[in-house]
C-alpha positions in Angstrom: 263.0 80.2 349.0 261.1 82.8 347.1 263.4 82.3 344.1 262.9 78.6 344.2 259.1 79.0 344.1 259.4 81.5 341.3 261.5 79.0 339.3 258.9 76.3 340.0 256.2 78.5 338.6 258.3 79.2 335.5 258.6 75.5 334.8 254.9 74.9 335.6 253.9 77.5 333.0 256.5 76.8 330.3 255.0 76.3 326.9 255.3 72.8 325.4 257.7 73.7 322.6 260.1 75.5 324.9 259.8 72.7 327.4 260.7 70.1 324.9 263.6 72.1 323.5 265.1 72.9 326.9 264.7 69.3 328.1 266.3 68.0 324.9 269.3 70.3 325.0 269.9 69.9 328.8 269.5 66.1 328.6 272.0 65.8 325.7 274.5 67.9 327.6 274.0 65.9 330.9 274.2 62.5 329.2 277.4 63.5 327.4 279.0 64.7 330.7 277.9 61.8 332.7 279.0 59.2 330.1 282.5 59.7 331.4 281.7 58.6 334.9 280.6 55.5 336.8 279.5 55.3 340.4 278.7 52.3 342.6 278.5 50.1 339.5 276.2 52.5 337.6 277.0 54.1 334.3 276.5 57.8 333.7 273.4 57.0 331.6 272.0 54.8 334.4 272.7 57.6 336.9 270.9 60.1 334.7 268.0 57.7 334.3 267.8 57.3 338.1 267.4 61.1 338.4 264.5 61.1 335.9 262.7 58.1 337.5 263.2 59.5 341.0 261.8 62.9 339.8 258.8 61.1 338.3 258.2 59.1 341.5 258.8 62.1 343.9 255.1 62.7 344.4 254.3 59.0 344.7 252.3 58.7 341.6 252.8 58.4 337.8 250.8 61.1 336.0 249.7 60.7 332.4 252.0 63.6 331.3 255.0 62.0 333.1 254.2 58.7 331.4 254.1 60.3 328.0 257.5 61.8 328.8 259.1 58.5 329.5 257.1 56.2 327.3 259.6 56.0 324.4 262.4 55.0 326.8 260.1 52.4 328.5 259.1 50.9 325.2 262.7 50.6 324.1 263.6 49.0 327.4 260.8 46.4 327.4 260.9 45.9 323.6 257.3 46.7 322.9 254.3 48.9 323.7 253.6 49.9 327.3 250.2 51.2 328.3 249.7 53.8 330.9 248.0 51.3 333.2 251.0 48.9 332.9 253.4 51.7 333.7 251.4 52.8 336.7 251.3 49.3 338.1 255.1 48.9 337.5 255.8 52.3 339.2 253.6 51.3 342.1 255.5 48.1 342.5 258.9 50.0 342.3 257.7 52.5 344.9 256.6 49.7 347.2 260.0 47.9 346.8 261.9 51.2 347.4 262.2 50.7 351.1 264.7 53.4 351.7 264.0 56.6 349.8 266.6 58.3 351.9 269.3 56.0 350.4 268.2 57.0 346.9 268.4 60.7 347.7 271.7 60.3 349.5 273.1 58.6 346.4 271.9 61.4 344.2 273.3 64.1 346.5 276.6 62.3 346.5 276.7 62.2 342.7 275.7 65.9 342.5 278.5 66.7 344.9 281.1 65.3 342.4 279.9 67.4 339.5 280.6 70.9 338.3 278.1 73.6 339.5 276.9 74.0 335.9 276.2 70.3 335.4 274.6 70.1 338.9 272.3 73.1 338.0 271.4 71.4 334.7 270.4 68.2 336.5 268.3 70.1 339.0 266.6 72.0 336.2 265.8 68.8 334.4 264.5 67.2 337.5 262.3 70.3 338.2 261.0 70.1 334.6 260.2 66.5 334.9 258.3 67.2 338.1 256.5 70.1 336.4 255.5 68.1 333.3 251.9 67.7 334.6 251.7 71.5 335.1 252.3 71.5 338.9 255.3 70.9 341.1 253.6 69.5 344.3 254.8 70.1 347.8 256.2 66.6 348.0 258.1 67.2 344.7 259.4 70.6 346.0 260.6 69.0 349.2 262.3 66.2 347.2 264.1 68.7 344.9 265.2 70.8 347.9 267.0 67.8 349.3 269.0 67.6 346.1 269.9 71.3 346.2 271.0 71.4 349.8 
């Protein structure tokens, strides 16, 4: 547990350039590895996206820094600009519609169980980094991450 909190602090205090570099390298590696799999009708890229979105939603709110992290992907998806307020409203609606958070976590844990330890570790690191993008991994986020690790 102490190592987990220490790792959380490292991600919370990571400088922006290192953060961006680690996130870019790990994401490229994860996407390449997951591109070879499908699960329950989801492609590897969709599975990866579900990890990112779930990490962003783990604390129940969309922070401005989290929005900036995902804004390019959102704008590509919707085919135009997306404001922070629009994204917050969409995430609030998604969270309201997500009736069974346990189902989502179970799906993610199942996927992680099928992957190599190295790939699993990379996905956990990326999810921790996404949670830390606002400079703090909250207790709710830590509890969510721990479910993925166990």
